[in-house]
Structure formats: structure tokens, C-alpha cells
C-alpha positions in Angstrom: -51.5 52.4 -19.5 -53.3 50.8 -16.6 -52.5 47.4 -18.2 -48.8 48.2 -18.3 -48.6 49.2 -14.6 -50.4 46.0 -13.5 -48.0 43.9 -15.5 -45.1 45.6 -13.9 -46.5 45.2 -10.4 -47.4 41.6 -10.9 -44.0 40.9 -12.4 -42.2 42.3 -9.3 -43.6 39.6 -7.1 -42.5 37.0 -9.6 -38.9 38.4 -9.5 -39.0 38.3 -5.7 -40.0 34.7 -5.7 -37.3 33.9 -8.2 -34.6 35.5 -6.1 -35.8 33.6 -3.0 -35.6 30.3 -5.0 -32.2 31.3 -6.2 -31.1 32.1 -2.7 -32.4 28.8 -1.4 -30.7 26.9 -4.2 -27.4 28.8 -3.7 -27.6 28.1 0.1 -28.3 24.4 -0.6 -25.4 24.2 -3.0 -23.1 26.0 -0.5 -24.2 23.6 2.3 -23.5 20.5 0.1 -20.1 21.9 -0.9 -19.2 22.7 2.8 -20.2 19.1 3.8 -18.1 17.7 1.0 -15.2 19.8 2.0 -15.4 18.6 5.6 -15.7 15.0 4.5 -12.7 15.3 2.2 -10.6 16.7 5.0 -11.6 13.8 7.3 -10.7 11.3 4.6 -7.4 13.1 4.0 -6.5 12.8 7.7 -7.6 9.2 7.8 -5.4 8.4 4.7 -2.4 10.2 6.4 -2.8 7.9 9.5 -3.0 4.8 7.3 0.0 5.9 5.2 2.0 6.4 8.4 1.0 3.0 9.7 1.9 1.3 6.4 5.3 3.1 6.4 6.0 1.9 9.9 5.0 -1.6 9.0 7.4 -1.5 6.0 10.2 -0.2 8.2 9.6 -3.0 10.7 9.6 -5.7 7.9 12.8 -4.3 6.4 14.4 -4.4 9.8 13.2 -8.0 10.2 14.6 -8.9 6.8 18.0 -7.4 7.8 18.0 -9.4 11.0 17.1 -12.6 9.2 19.8 -12.1 6.6 22.3 -11.6 9.4 21.1 -14.7 11.2 21.3 -16.7 7.9 24.8 -15.5 7.2 25.8 -16.5 10.8 24.3 -19.9 10.4 26.1 -20.7 7.1 29.4 -19.1 8.0 32.3 -21.4 7.1 33.8 -21.0 10.6 30.6 -22.0 12.4 30.1 -25.0 10.0 33.6 -26.2 10.6 33.2 -25.9 14.4 29.9 -27.9 14.2 31.4 -30.6 12.0 34.3 -31.0 14.3 32.0 -31.3 17.3 30.0 -34.0 15.5 33.2 -35.8 14.4 32.7 -35.2 10.7 35.8 -35.1 8.4 36.3 -33.7 4.9 35.2 -36.1 2.1 37.9 -38.2 0.4 38.1 -37.7 -3.4 36.5 -41.0 -4.2 33.5 -40.4 -1.9 32.1 -37.5 -3.9 29.6 -38.4 -6.6 28.2 -35.9 -9.2 24.6 -36.9 -9.8 24.3 -34.9 -13.0 27.2 -36.8 -14.5 25.8 -40.1 -13.3 22.4 -39.3 -14.9 24.2 -38.5 -18.2 26.1 -41.8 -18.1 22.8 -43.7 -17.8 21.3 -41.9 -20.8 18.9 -39.7 -18.9 19.0 -36.0 -19.4 20.1 -33.9 -16.6 17.9 -30.9 -15.6 
């Protein structure tokens, strides 16, 4: 009987040390998870700022594309080209002055692209 009581008493201190180790391990895991949670939130906020900056850049580039298309249309408008040709003294081409290079290449035996 004495042997059984000693085993129980000795086993109790072993249980206490196991629970301490479990508590430390659980605290460590909790600390790691908390740090990871904070880090992920910081990354999420950083990504949100980068996303907003990229969206703004896309909007700016789209506005620039629209402005450039408008400028291109203005530059090649028939009215503007006619006004410029008149100011430079240019006249419409006469029927005999127009040459089709693709037909000329075919006449010479070369293949046209």
C-alpha cells in the first residue's frame, strides 16, 4: 500500500509539470497566432492602399487615352485637313496623277503584299 501512495504522490508532480508545459506551449501558439493576425491585417491594409493607387492610375491612363483619341480625331478631321491644304496651296489630285503601287507591282511580276 505504501508503494501505491508514493506512486500517486510522485505522479502528481509529473502531472503539474505537464500542465505547465502545455500552458507554455498553448501560450506560445497563441502568441504566434496573434502576431500572424496583426501581420495579416497590416498586409491587408497595405494591399488596399496599393489597389487604390493602381485603380487611380488606370483611371488616369483611361482619361489620357480618351484625350489622345479626341486629339487624333481632331487632327485627321476632313475639315481641318481641307483648311490646311488650302492654306498650303494644295489642290485635289487629277485622275492621271494617282498611282496604285500594288497594281504596278503586279504588272512587273512581283507579288503584292
